[in-house]
C-alpha positions in Angstrom: -8.4 -24.2 124.2 -10.7 -26.8 123.2 -9.7 -29.6 125.9 -9.4 -27.2 128.8 -11.4 -28.3 131.8 -11.7 -24.7 133.0 -12.4 -23.4 129.8 -15.2 -25.4 129.6 -16.4 -24.2 132.9 -16.2 -20.8 131.7 -18.1 -21.8 128.3 -20.6 -23.5 130.6 -19.8 -26.8 128.9 -19.3 -28.1 132.3 -21.3 -27.5 135.4 -19.7 -25.8 138.5 -20.7 -24.2 141.9 -20.0 -20.6 140.8 -19.8 -18.2 143.6 -18.5 -15.2 141.5 -18.4 -13.8 138.1 -17.5 -10.8 136.1 -16.2 -10.2 132.5 -12.8 -11.4 133.5 -12.8 -13.6 136.2 -15.0 -16.8 137.2 -14.9 -18.4 140.9 -16.2 -21.6 142.0 -16.1 -24.1 144.6 -13.7 -26.7 144.5 -15.2 -30.1 144.1 -12.4 -31.6 146.1 -12.1 -29.0 149.1 -9.2 -29.1 151.3 -10.7 -26.6 153.5 -14.4 -25.4 154.4 -13.9 -22.5 152.2 -11.9 -23.7 149.0 -12.8 -21.5 145.9 -10.9 -21.6 142.5 -10.5 -18.5 141.1 -9.7 -18.1 137.2 -9.3 -15.7 134.6 -12.1 -16.2 131.6 -9.1 -15.9 129.2 -7.0 -19.1 129.0 -3.8 -18.7 130.5 -1.9 -22.1 131.2 0.5 -21.5 133.7 2.0 -18.7 136.0 5.1 -18.6 133.4 2.7 -17.8 130.4 1.4 -14.5 132.1 1.9 -11.7 130.1 0.0 -8.7 131.8 0.6 -8.9 135.6 -2.8 -7.5 136.2 -4.3 -10.5 136.0 -2.8 -11.4 139.4 -3.9 -8.5 141.0 -7.4 -9.2 139.5 -7.4 -12.7 140.9 -6.1 -11.5 144.4 -8.7 -8.8 145.0 -11.6 -11.3 143.7 -10.1 -13.5 146.7 -10.2 -11.0 149.2 -13.9 -10.1 148.4 -15.0 -13.6 148.6 -13.1 -14.2 151.5 -14.9 -11.0 153.1 -18.4 -12.4 152.0 -17.6 -15.8 153.3 -16.9 -14.4 156.9 -13.1 -15.4 156.8 -11.4 -12.3 155.9 -10.5 -11.3 159.6 -9.6 -15.1 160.9 -7.5 -15.5 157.8 -7.1 -17.6 154.7 -4.8 -18.8 152.2 -4.2 -17.7 148.5 -2.3 -20.1 146.6 -1.2 -20.4 142.8 0.6 -23.5 141.6 3.0 -23.8 138.6 3.7 -27.0 136.7 4.0 -30.7 137.9 6.6 -29.9 140.6 4.6 -26.9 141.8 1.2 -29.0 142.3 -0.6 -27.8 139.0 -2.9 -30.4 137.8 -5.0 -28.4 135.5 -3.4 -26.2 133.0 -5.5 -23.4 133.0 -4.1 -20.5 135.6 -5.9 -20.5 138.9 -5.7 -19.4 142.5 -6.8 -21.4 145.4 -8.7 -19.5 148.0 -8.6 -21.7 151.3 -10.0 -21.0 155.0 -12.7 -21.8 157.5 -10.4 -23.2 159.8 -6.5 -23.5 161.0 -4.3 -24.2 157.9 -1.3 -25.9 158.6 2.3 -24.1 157.8 3.9 -25.1 154.2 7.3 -24.8 155.7 
C-alpha cells in the first residue's frame, strides 16, 4: 500500500527502531510508548485490520514473536500484554495489522 505508514517502514522509506525482523515480521519500538516496553509487531505483508485476515497463522506468528521479544527483554516472567486494535471504535489508528507488546511495569486493568 503506497500510503501506509507501516508499509513504508517495512520498505525502509521511513526509519524505525527495529528490534526484530525475519521474512514475515517486523518489530519496532513504538514512538509513543505506553509502557517501558512497547513494541509494535507487524506482518510485512499488508493486511489492514483483523477483519481482513484470511490466514489465521498471521496471529500465531505475531504472538510467538511477542513472546520471544518479551523473553529477550526480561519481562516474560513478570508479565506483559499483547493487544490488537480493530477499526476506529477499537482504537486502531494505523490501518496495517499490528500487535502491541506492552510490559516492564504493572499494567492497569482494561475492565
